[in-house]
C-alpha positions, 0 to 999 in steps of 0.5 A, a space after each residue: 404642228 411644230 416639233 417639241 424642240 422648236 416649241 421650246 426654242 420659240 417659247 424661250 425667244 418670246 420670254 427673252 423678247 418680252 423681258 426686253 420690251 421687244 417684239 420679233 414681229 410676224 416675219 422673224 424667223 430662224 433656222 433649227 436644223 439637225 446637226 450634220 454628221 460629226 457635228 456637236 449635239 443633235 440640233 443646231 440653231 442660229 437664233 442668236 445671230 438673228 436676235 443680235 441684229 435686233 438688239 445690237 449685241 454680239 451673237 455670242 452674248 445673246 446666245 449666252 443669255 438664251 442658254 442660261 434661260 433654256 437651262 433654267 427651263 430644263 431644270 424646272 421642267 424635266 419633260 423638255 427632253 433636252 439633255 444638254 445645251 451648248 454654245 458653238 462658234 460665234 453664237 450657234 446653240 447646239 442641243 443634245 436630246 435625252 435618249 427618251 426623246 428619240 422614241 417620242 419623236 417616232 411615236 409622234 410620227 406613227 400616231 399622226 400618220 398622214 398628218 405628220 408635218 401639218 401645221 397651223 403656221 399660216 393661221 388660215 391666211 387666204 392665199 390665191 396662187 396664180 400660175 401657168 396662165 399661158 395664152 390659149 394660143 397653143 399647147 403648153 410647153 416645157 416652160 409652162 410645165 415648170 410653172 405648173 409643177 412648182 405652182 401645184 407643189 407650192 399650193 400643196 405645201 401652203 395648204 399643209 402649213 395652215 394656209 387656205 390656198 386656191 389655185 387659179 389660171 388666168 386666161 389671156 383671152 381678150 387681147 391681140 394674140 387671140 385675134 392673131 390666133 383667129 387670123 392664123 386659123 382662118 388662113 389654115 382653114 381656107 388653105 384646106 378648102 383649096 385657097 392659096 392664102 399666105 400666113 401673116 408674117 407674125 402668124 402662129 405656124 405650129 402643126 397643132 393649128 393645122 389639126 384644129 383647122 381640120 376639126 373646123 373644116 369637119 364641123 363647118 365644111 365651107 360655111 365660114 367662107 360665106 361670112 364676112 371676114 371679121 366675123 369669120 376671124 372672131 369665130 376662128 379665135 373662139 373655136 381655136 381658143 376653146 380647143 386649145 384650152 381643152 388640150 391645156 386642161 388635159 395636159 395639166 391633168 397628165 402632170 397631176 396638176 389641178 386648178 380651182 378656177 379658170 378666170 377669163 380676162 374677157 369677163 373683166 371687160 364685159 363686166 365693166 371691171 376694167 373701166 371701174 378700176 380705172 375710174 377708181 384710180 382716177 378718183 384717187 389721183 393716180 391717173 393723168 392724161 398726156 399726149 392723148 394717152 392715160 397714164 398710171 403714176 406708178 413712180 409714186 410707188 417705186 417704179 422707174 417710170 409711169 405706165 400707160 393704161 390706155 393708148 391714144 387710140 383708145 385701146 387699153 394696155 395689158 396693164 389695165 386689165 391686170 390691175 382690174 384683175 388683182 383688184 378683183 382678187 382682193 375683193 374676193 377676200 384673198 389676203 396674199 397673192 402669189 403670181 408665177 410669171 415667165 422670165 420675160 416679165 421681170 419688169 412687171 413685178 414693180 408695176 404690179 406691186 405699185 398697182 396693189 399699193 395704189 388700190 390700198 394694199 401693202 406691197 407685201 400682200 403680193 409676191 411675184 416669182 419669176 420662173 426661169 426657162 428650162 433647156 432639154 438635153 438629149 444625150 448631152 446635146 440641147 434640144 433646139 426649139 423655136 416657139 415662133 416657128 412652131 418647133 417646140 417640145 410640148 409638155 404632153 410630149 415630155 410627160 409621155 416620154 419620161 412620165 409625170 413623176 420624173 417631169 414633176 420632180 425635175 421641174 421642182 428640184 431647182 430654185 425657180 430663179 435658176 435656169 433648169 437643165 433637164 436631162 431626158 436620159 437621166 429622167 428615164 433611168 431606173 437607177 439611183 442616179 435618177 433623183 426621183 427613182 432614188 426616192 421612190 426606191 427608198 420608199 418601196 424598199 421600206 414597204 418591202 421590208 415591212 412586208 417581209 417582217 410579217 409582223 405589225 409595227 408596234 408603237 410600244 417597241 423598246 425604242 431605247 434599243 436604237 443607239 447606233 449613230 445611223 439610227 439617231 441620225 435618221 431620227 433627227 432627220 425625221 424630226 426636221 420634216 415639220 420645219 422643212 415644210 414651214 421653210 418651203 412654205 414661208 420662202 415659197 420654195 418647193 425645192 427645199 422639200 425635194 432637197 429634204 427628201 433626198 437627204 432623208 433617203 440618203 440617211 435611210 439608205 446608209 442605215 439600211 446598208 449597215 444594219 439588219 432590220 429584221 433580226 433574231 432579236 425581236 425587241 430590236 426588230 420591233 424598234 427598227 421596224 417602227 423607225 422604218 415606218 416613221 421614215 416611210 410615213 415622212 417620205 409618203 407625206 413629202 412625196 404626196 405634197 410634191 405630187 410624186 407617186 409612192 410605189 410599194 414595189 419597184 
């Protein structure tokens, strides 16, 4: 649901474009934000700058025309709740709300409760969000944890903004890595039975594999020693994969992450979908043979070179099942595919988009976000890790040390394209320097003062009593929540919601430090209690979408 002022601006833009025979298109967007402290008006809008590029007029000229239309609408309809509209700078449009509009904002928040901020922005568009998708060859690391937290939060935000979103984990369980896992476990198992067999040079060396080998020995004793080596390795691959996946599911649950689907790469081969997809691409003329290998003409779709999908040995490359997998995603009715990949997959973005276009879909029907790595710091020093040597901090260890709330928030609070420095000591602090503690403390403080008031929050409170700058600033910030959700959804950036909540908490803490909420003046107390309740509702809705708990006491 859009705010009243955003609906007002949207309708004015539609009239403006219609009068000029123009169409903004589905991707047209603008920013409408609460004015910063000391700014002019209550809200500032940059729509004139956006429209100026479309119609090739200066932003100031566009703003002048828009303001004239807006003022005329306000004269015709006194119920807009806007007292004044002004042009600032090179073309910003500033809005000042009528006093009664502040009260209407608070009443709307109170009435909508847990649904405040929810909108139909996505119009029911079916979205498949694939994230984490770590090979089931070892426990989840902090790199996977960042993907998990951001992906889960984004799925929540997309759902709140009107998308029909599902979460999926893709199991790479059919490639060379799984065979290597089986070989590594086979060696560890034989070691436990007294054979001095060295690990292959590129084997998995983590301690977790010794624990799995011990489980295998307990279950099978020495029975596998009587099997052909190939058969034993295949069994070890399956045994280790299932054990590791069970742990991965547990680790995700510890972080509060759920998946709707776990999809096996192996089913693409066993179900014939890989061959069927290659046949389809061949029929379309997008495959050719060279030097005994089968190549995909990805350069036809903007890639820097064509890609091999089947080697001269007859083995398929990673790209072949990936194309089949994305074809299957579309066949299941999803209209928008979002993939979270690690930083070593930059080159994969163009070829995935090329594959989707070759299958008959638009490049914009798939978005690939590259999630950068995380460096852990303990007492100012980076924690050294080596995945190949099996020396790394697992996601489970991190959650057990700092808690799920801190882990999730720290993972979410930066753009995924930026490297993340994770301060372990800060994440454990119970102080306002810790951003997640800062938010939860604000929420708990509101819950405490409402209990202390010992009176119900009244929707019919005299809200015209809220005249202090800290009160109106807080109301403006609350009213921005629906827009913050749409922005985080549209740009696929959950950190924007985290930033918004920190700004809201700062605004509330300032208000609380300067004004008593429970006073001898009962009408003023009722008004301020409703304001506090509106902040609490907004924070609760935002924290829930980020997957952060909302403690009533701290």
